[in-house]
N, C-alpha and C positions, 0 to 999 in steps of 0.2 A: 504494499500499500504506499502511495507516495503522499507526502504532506506539503503544503505550500504555506510559506509565512511571508507576510506583507513586511516591509522595511519596518513599519511602525510597530509590528508584533516583536520582531527581533530587537528593536530598540528597547522595549519594554522588558524583555528577558535580560537583556544586558544590564538595564538599570537595577534589575531585582539581584542579579547575581554577581557583578563585578563591582569593586570600587574603582572607579575610573580616577585617574591621577594624572596630573601635568607636572613635570619637573622643571623647576627654574633655578638658575643661578644668578646670585646677586653680589656685587662688590661694594662693601660700605667703607666710606671714610670715617676715621675717628671724629667725634663732635667736642671731645675735649681730652687734654692729657696734662699730666704735670710730674713735678719730682718731690717726694718728701725727703727733707734733708734733715737728718737727726740733730736736733737742736733744742736745748733745754727750755729755751724761751718762746720756741716756735714762730721765729721771726723770718725764716728764710723760706723762698719758693721760686719757681720759674715758670709760671703759668703760660706765658706768651712766648716763651724761648723756642729756639729751634730744635731743642734736644731735651730728653729727659734720661735719667741715670739710675742704674740698678748695681748694688753690690756694696763694697766697703771700700772707701778712699785711703791715702797712705797715712792719714791722721786717725785712722780708726773710727771713722765716722760712717753710719750707714746711710745708703741712699735706696729708696724704693720708687718705682715708677706707678702711674696710675693712668688708666686709659679707659675710654668708655666709647661705645657705638650706639647710635640710635637705631634699635632693632624694630620697635613698634612702628614707627614712622614708615618704614621700608618694606616690611615683611608682612604680608596679609594675616590676619588673626585666623586661628584655626588650622594652619598648615602644619605638617610634620618636618621637622629639620632632620636632613640626612646627613649633611656634614658641614663642619665648621672649621676654618683654618684662619688664624691671625699670623700675619706677615710683618715682620719688622726689619728695618736695616740698621745695623750696627757699625758705626763708622768711626769709632775709637776705643782702643783699650790698651793696656800695658800688661794685662794678665793672661794667663793660660786658660784652657777650656774650663767652664764653669756651668752648672746647671742653672738656669734661669726658670722659676716657676711662675705660673699664673694662678691667682686666687681670687674667688668671687669676692668683691667688696660688699659690705652689709650695711655701710653707710653713704649717704650722698656727700658730695664734695665739689669744691670750685676750682676753677681756672681763672685767674685774675689776669691783670695787665703786667705782672712782673716779667722782666727780661734780663737775664744775667749777661754781663759782658764776657768777651772771649768764649771760652769753650763751656761755660755754664756750671762746671764741676763743683764750685763753692755756694751756688745760689746767691740770691740777692734780697734785699728787703721786700717781704711780702706786701702785696696790695690788697684792696678790698676785695673780698671774696676767694682769695687764693687758698688752696689747700697748703698747710704746712704740717711739720711733725706732730703739733698738738691740735692744730685746727682743721675742721672740715671746710669751714669758711671763715678766713681771716677777717677781723678778729672777734667774730660775734658767736660761733659755736665751736664746740670741741669734739674730738674722736673720743669714743669711750675708751679706748686704750691708744696712749702715745704711739704714733707709728702707723696709724691706720687700723681701721675695723675691716677685718676680712676673715674669709673661712680659713681654719688651720689647714684643711687638705688643699692640695694643689689640683687645678683642674687639667693641668698640662704641664709638662716639663721638656725643655728642650737644652742641649748641650751648645753653649755659645764660645766659640773660640776666636778666631781672627775676623777682620772686618769682612763684612759680607751681609747677605740676606737669610734671615732665619724664620723659621715657621713653627707654629704650635698647633697640634690638634689631637684630639682624643674622644672617646665616648662621652667623658665627663664635660669637655668642653661643647659638644653637642647638646647635652642636657642643660648646660648653663643658658645657651640661646634659646632653646626650645621654652625653659622657664620664663626668659624675658619675653618671649612672643606671648605666653599664656598669661603672665602677670607683669605687665611693663612697668608698674611700679616698684617692682623689685629688682630692676636693672640700675645698678651703680657702677658698672663695668669690672674692670680686673685690676688687682695690685700686683706688680711684678716684683719678685724678690730674688736675689741672687746669693753669692757667697757672703754670708754676714758674720763669719768665723775668722777669717783671715783679712789683713789690710791689703790694699793695692788690688782689689779684685773687681773694681767698677768696670762696667761697660756703658758705652754711650749709644743711645738710640736715637734716630731722627725722629722728630715729634711731627705734628700735623701741620706746624707752622713753618718748617723747613722750606726754603726756596725751591728745592729740587722735588718736584711733583712726584717722581717715580719713587723717592725714597720714603714718601709719607706712609704710615702705618694703614693697613687695610684689612678687613675682615671678610673672607669669602665664605658665603653661605649658600648651601644647595637645599632647597626644600620642595616637598611635594604639595600640591594644591588638590583636594579630593574633589575635582571639577563636578563629576556626575551626581555627586549627592549634596552639592552645595550651590546649585543655581542661585544667584543674587538678583537675577534682572527682573524687575517688575513692570518695565517699560517706562519707568520715570526719568531714567537718565539715558538710556539708548534702546535702539530697536534695530532688528535686522528684517529686511523684507526682499523677497519673498522667503519663507522659511517653512517647511521644505522648499527646496529649490532645485534646478539643475547645476548648481555650482555658481552662478552669477547672482549676486544679492547687492543691497545698498545698506550700509551701516550708518545710522543717524545718531549722534550723541548731542547731548544738551548739559551746560553747566559743568563741563569737565574741563580743568585746566590742562593744557598740553597733552591732549589725547593721543593715546597709541591703541592698537589693537594686535593681539597675538591670538592665532588659531592653531589648536592642537588636534591631531588624529587621535584615534582610539587608543594607541599605545603611548600616548603623552608626547609625542614628537611634534615640535613646532613646525607646521607646513606654510604659515603666512604670517609676517610680522611687518607692520608698517605704522610711521608716524603719521597723525592727520594733520593737515594744514588749516582745515576748517571743520565744521560740524558734520560733514557727510564724506563718506568714503565708498566708492565702487569696488566690490571684492570679487575676483575671478578665482574660483576653485574648480572650474569645469575640467581640469585635467587631472583632478584627483579622483579616486575610485569613489563609489557610491558608498554612504555610510554615515556613522555618527561622528561628528566634530564638535568641539568644545571652544568657546572665544572668551577671552579676557578684554576687558576695556581698561586701560591704565591711564593714571593721571600722574605725571612726574615720575613715571616708573612704578607706582603703587596701584594694585589693582583695586578698582571701585566696582564693577560689575563682572558677571560672569553667566554664560548660559549656554544653551545646545543649539547645534546647526544640524540639520539632515540634509544631505545630498542624495538624490534618488538615483537608483543603479542604472547604468545605461540602458538596461532592458525596459526601464519604466519611463525614460524620458520621452 
C-alpha cells in the first residue's frame, strides 16, 4: 500500500519529532577591563589604559586583570551555548611560562578614566568609578574581599609564556556564558589571576583601548537557536509573502534598526544572508530544494524575529 503525504503534513511531523536548531557564531568585544593593583589604600587603577596586568611584579605586589563582555545584548535569550573562547594578546613579559586562570566575578566593578603612563605596570591615581584593590567603584563602594570578589574555582586555565596570542576555553567557560544568557544580571565578567607566589611573574595584556584593533580582547561564542520551537514572529515587526511559495518572496520589516535577514535550511545551515537597505527585501530561494526553512530578522546583529518558511517541492510548483 502506498501512502502520500503533503508537504504540510511532513512539516507537522517534523515539528513534532525534531528540535530544529540553527547554529550561529558571534565575536564580542570587551565592554570594560581594568587592573587591580595590590595597594593598602586602594588608590591605583588603569581603567582607560591600553593594557591590564596579571601576576606579581618585582616588588612582590600582585596584579589581577578584570574583563567583561556584554552577552545579553548580543546573544538571544533561550539559546544553548555550544562553545566559548576568550582570546587575549600578551605583549610584554620578563618571566617564563605561568598559568593564567579565569574566575567568574561575583560583584560588579568599574572602568574609570585613569590612564597610566609608559607601560602601566605601576598604576596611576584612580578616577571616579575605577575598580581598585579595595574598591569596586572608586571611591564609593568596596569589594567584600580586598583584591576582588570572584569564584575560588577557575573556569579555564591557559599557560602563558612569551609574547603572543592566547586562548581560554572549557566546559565551565561555556557554563559561565550560558548562565549570563539565562541570568544577565549575574554577569560581572572574569578576574584573571596569575602566579601570585613568586615575584617577577607579571604578564601584560592588550586591553580594549589599545590602538591596534587586532590585539583587543574578544570572546568567540557559538550557540544554537531552537528555531522550530521558538517562532516569535506575530506579524508585528515583519512579514514574508507569499508563504508557502515557490521560492520567491518579499520580506517586509518595520521599526527595526539596521535590519538584516538570515535563512537556514532544516539542517541549520545558512542558505541566505543579507543586510537590508530599506524595509523591504526581495528574496529568491527558487534554486533551493523544496522543504522547510527558518528565518531570523536581526537588528544590529541581534535576533528580533524568527519564523518558518515553506518552499513547495518542484512537483507541486
